[in-house]
Every structure is written in structure tokens, then in C-alpha cells.
MARLOPA-80970 format. One record per residue (C-alpha): x negated, y negated, z negated; residue in three letters. Coordinates in steps of 0.2 Angstrom, whole numbers, plus 5000, padded with zeros to 4 digits. Layout:
REM MARLOPA-80970
XYZALA
...
END
This chain:
REM MARLOPA-80970
504248984846MET
503448944861THR
505049024871PRO
504549204882PRO
504049204900LEU
505149274911ILE
504749304930VAL
505749404942ALA
504849514953VAL
505449554970ASP
505649744968ALA
506549794984SER
505249884994PRO
505250004979VAL
506150194987ARG
505950334990PRO
504750374999GLY
503950214997THR
502650125010GLY
500950045003GLY
501749874998VAL
503249964988GLY
501750044979ARG
500949914976TYR
502449824968VAL
502849994957ALA
501250004951GLU
501249834948LEU
502749814935ILE
502249974927ALA
500549894922HIS
501249714917LEU
500549684899PRO
502049624887ASP
501149454884ARG
500249334899ALA
499249174891ALA
499849144873ASP
501549184878ARG
502649354880SER
503049414895LEU
504649494903THR
505049564918VAL
506449524928LEU
506449674943PRO
507549604959LEU
508149744970THR
509749784985ASN
509449964977ARG
509649914957PRO
510550124958ASP
508850194966THR
507750094952TRP
508850144934LEU
509150334941ALA
507050364942ARG
505650264945TYR
504950314961GLU
503050314952VAL
503450424940GLY
503350274927HIS
504750274914ASP
505050094915LEU
506550074908ASN
505950124891ALA
504849964891ARG
505549834883ALA
504749684893HIS
505549754909VAL
507249714909ALA
508549834920PRO
508749734938PRO
510449634940PRO
511749714950PRO
512149664967VAL
513349594979VAL
512349594996ILE
511149764997ARG
511049765017ARG
510049695026PRO
508549675015THR
508149475023LEU
509949435018ALA
509949505002TRP
508049414999LEU
508549245007GLN
510449244998TRP
510749364982GLU
508849374976ALA
508549164978ALA
510449164967ARG
509749304954GLN
507749194952ALA
509049044950ARG
509649104933GLN
509349004917PRO
507849034908GLY
506849134923ILE
505249034924ALA
504749094940LEU
504849214957PHE
503349344959HIS
503949354982ALA
502949534982THR
503149555002THR
502449425007GLY
504249335009ARG
504949204999ALA
506649145001PRO
506848975012LEU
507348835003ARG
506948914985PHE
506848784973ASP
505748884959ARG
503948914957PRO
503449054968THR
501949174964VAL
501749264983LEU
500849404986THR
500149415004VAL
499649575011HIS
498949545027ASP
499149395038THR
499149525054ALA
501049495058VAL
500449345065ILE
498449355070ASP
498849535080VAL
500749545085PRO
500649665097SER
500349805081LEU
502049795079PHE
503749795084PRO
504849645091TYR
505849605080ARG
504649635066GLU
503249525071ARG
504849385074TRP
505349395057LEU
504049435047ALA
502749345057GLY
503949185053LEU
504649215034TRP
502349215032LEU
502149065039ARG
503548965029ALA
502949045014SER
501349015012VAL
501248825013PRO
502848824998ARG
502048924987ALA
501348884969ALA
500249024968ALA
499449144984ILE
498849324975VAL
498049424991CYS
497549574990VAL
495949584995SER
494249475001ARG
494849515019SER
496649445019THR
496149295007GLY
495049225022ALA
496349265035ALA
497449155025VAL
495849025023LEU
495849025039ARG
497648965044ARG
498148865029TRP
496448805022PRO
497448685009SER
498148815000VAL
496348844992ALA
496348784978PRO
498248894973ARG
497249064981LEU
496749204970ARG
495849394976ILE
496949514965ILE
496549704970ARG
497749824969PRO
496849964958GLY
497150184959ALA
498550234944GLY
497650354931GLY
498550504934ARG
497750494951TRP
496050544941LEU
496950734934GLN
497150864939SER
498650894951PRO
500151014951ALA
500351134961PRO
500651094980LEU
502851164983PRO
502951334990VAL
503651275007GLU
502551155011LEU
501051235006ALA
501651375020GLY
501251225030ILE
499951165028VAL
498851315024GLY
497251345015ARG
496251185021ARG
497151015028TRP
496450845032TRP
497450705029LEU
498350545033HIS
499750445023VAL
500750325030GLY
502050305043ALA
501350335062CYS
501350185072THR
500250065084VAL
499449995069ARG
498950145061LYS
498450225075ASN
498750365072VAL
498850425090VAL
496850395092ARG
496450495076LEU
497450655085VAL
496550625102GLU
495050635090ALA
495350775080TYR
495750885097ALA
494050855103HIS
493350905091VAL
494151045089HIS
493251065107ARG
491651015101ARG
491651115086VAL
492051295096GLY
492851365079GLU
494851315069PRO
494951155061LEU
495751105047PRO
497651075052ASN
498250875052LEU
499350845040ILE
500250675042LEU
501150635026VAL
502350465028GLY
504250395035PRO
504450385053GLU
503650265062GLY
503350175079ASP
502250325087ALA
503050475080ASP
503750515099VAL
501850475107ALA
500850565090VAL
501950735095ARG
501650725114ALA
499750695113THR
499650825101ALA
500550955113ALA
499450885130VAL
497950935120LEU
498451095112GLY
498651045094ALA
500451055092ALA
500351205083GLU
499151105071ARG
499650945068VAL
501150905054HIS
502150765053LEU
502950825037VAL
503850675032GLY
503650575014PRO
503250665002VAL
503650634980ASP
501950564969ASP
501550734964PRO
501450814981THR
500450674989LEU
499250714974HIS
498950884977ALA
498850844995LEU
497550714993TYR
496450824979ALA
496650964991GLY
496250905008ALA
494450915015GLU
494550725019LEU
495850575022THR
495850465038ALA
496250295037CYS
495950235055VAL
497050095058GLY
496849945067LEU
497049845052HIS
497349875035GLU
497549695020GLY
497049835007PHE
497050035010GLY
497850084996LEU
497850255003THR
496050275004ALA
496050204987LEU
497050334979GLU
496250494990ALA
494450434982LEU
495250454966ALA
495650614969ALA
494250674974GLY
494550664993CYS
493150615006PRO
493850465018VAL
493550425037VAL
494050235037SER
494050135052SER
493349975040GLY
494549875043ARG
495049725035GLY
495249785015GLY
494649935016LEU
492849895011SER
493549844998ASP
494749984995ALA
493250124999ALA
491750044996PRO
490850204994CYS
491450364997GLY
491750345016ALA
490950365031LEU
491450205041VAL
491850225060ALA
492450095073ASP
493950195080PRO
493950105099THR
492150095100VAL
491550275108GLY
491550415101THR
491050355084ALA
493050425076LEU
492650595084GLU
490650585074ASP
491450555058ALA
492650665058LEU
491650825062ALA
490150755050ALA
491050745036LEU
492350885043GLY
490751005045THR
489650985030HIS
490451035012ALA
488750955004ALA
489150785010LEU
491050785008ARG
490550824990ALA
489450674989ARG
490850564995LEU
491950614982GLY
491050594969ALA
490250404972GLU
492050384978GLY
493150464964ARG
491750374950ALA
492350184960HIS
494450224959ALA
494050254940ALA
493250074939SER
494549994948ALA
496050004940THR
497849944940TRP
497749874920ARG
496549754926HIS
497649704945ALA
499149674931ALA
498249564920ALA
497349464933ALA
499349444938THR
499849404920ALA
498649284922GLU
499049194939ALA
501049204932TYR
500549094917ALA
499548964924MET
500848934938THR
502348924924ALA
501148794915ALA
500648704930GLY
499048724936ARG
END
């Protein structure tokens, strides 16, 4: 009998209020099949927060009931996460019977001697370091540079990311594959109502941004454009709702809104759970994805699945995430961003058309397909191909 294929997966990004990488990991594990090629597949999630994992899986999937997803092992080292990855995760991934390790964050343990599948979300921390705080650009850049050449297989989440990896490491081409993330089926369903307290904040009409307020996400520019469109249109705009964890531009975002007279209509509401995010997507007139660089743009795809049209910067992998259902505007060129926001924000027929186009695209971009392709990468890596 062929022994099962046991894969240890870095699940440390999955936590309350998780960002794009955490959502990628959560959805991937939730949808991985129970077989990889001709072998049964067992997934061992490794995390420095096993209590959070066991209490409830962040995205709402009851993984603890799935036979081929094992419970995460207990940990000794919890903080910092890079120390956990380097020593604790590496030790756990070397247990007898484990065939390979899936490094889901673009970082693998240094001096690790087991086959590794490495997911690279983007190379912006190396290519455009000015978009990141100093500590992040130094540590993340170091780990990415060390991890890519040593990986047995490399999964890139978009064509843009794949091209960026090959520009820096052309020798990894035979080991690289593009596997785009998907949209969870629940985003295509009708949402639950917004919580009463949040409904009072967002009002009857709103525009949405999902993600931390960071320099990379270009949220200050979004707030500037929002205020300028308000002056141009000459009537009250929907509120601008900013959802996500704290970021390096929070103070600048609030200050910009205050200076431009938009403080009462720009709301930083922090991270929310998935049912609430679903309701925000479905009720928004538009979702703004105007980052200066995106590895993929999962927010754009989730918004489209909920029927919400997108204003996109078109940077990085956003052309893969939202090839339709979006108005593309370069936020660094003149008033292009203001023009796109005004067009989509003031034309209900355009919103309806783009929303329908985007929803059809998202329905075909499934996590089931992405997870099956990832399981195939596991099988080929374990077989030495």
C-alpha cells in the first residue's frame, strides 16, 4: 500500500483579522483535496497560535472535522513569528513521515534540509523597498532571497509575481508554477445583515477599502481622491469605509481626511469577521484597490464575487484578480483615480454592468481548482519531479 503523503503547512498567518496571506492559507487548507495524485493526502498545519486554530478556523470552515487535516501540534516558541518559523516549525516539519514543508509566506526556515514548496506572493519588498517599514524590508527581504533559490517548488500567485521571480532568479524556471487564488463560494451567496453598531457607522451608502492603511496600499491617495471627487460632484458622497488592521499610514490617513474636510465621512473601522466583510462587500457601491503594488489582489476578487465593482490601480497581480468588473486607473497619473471614482460612483448602470461581469468571473475562479493544483505540486515535489 502506498503510504500517505503528509505535508506540513505554515498556517501561522491565520488569525483573527487576518490579511491577504492569512486568507490565502486559510482557504487553501480548507479546500485541499484528500488525495494528491495516487496517494492520500494528510495536512499538518503548523502555527504559533494553535489555540486560535483549534477554537475556530478564522474563515468559518470547520477544518477540525476534516479527517485529512490534523490538529496543529503544541508549541514552545510563540513569539516572534520568525523565531518560531526558524526553530519550532523546522523541528516539527522534520518529524518522521512528513514528506515536505509548504512555506506559505515566502519564507522558509534557514538551513532546512527537507523538500519545500514555497509560495511567493510578491517580490515588492526587494523590488520596491521604500513601500515598507525598515524592519520589514530588511527581514522579509533577507528571508525571501534565502528561500527562493533553495525551494524544491515555487508557487507564484499571479503572472506578475512569476515574472518578477524569474527576473531575479531565472534558474528556478523549471520549478516555478502559477497558481492563482480563488474566491470562496460563500462570497457568491447572499450575505447576513451588518451588525447594528457598524450599520450606524457606515450609513446607507458606502465605498469600501479592505486592507491595512499602509504606504503600499496607497490609502492616503485614496482619501485625497475621495475628497476631491466630493468637491467635483457637489453633493454628499457615500461614506468611505476602511477595513483592516492597523497600518503604518493610519495617522496620515486621519490627518489627510481632517485637512480635506472629510473626517466625518472617512471611517477606519478595524478588522472585521468574514460575515461582516461579506455584508460590506455586497452593500458597497464600489471597492477601491488602489495599491502601488499587489501580489494578487484577493480583496478585488472577493469584492467581485459579492457583486461589487472595483476601482483598480492595475498594479501587480490585480490584472489577474480583476480582469473584468473593474475600472483601472493609475493613481499616480494626474486625476485618473478621481475620474474613475467619479464615473463609478455616479453611474448606477455602470456599477450594475461591471458588478455582473465581475461576479461571473469570480464564479469561475474557484479555490477548489487552486487547491487541486497545489496538491499536484505536492505530489510532484515528493516524487522528486
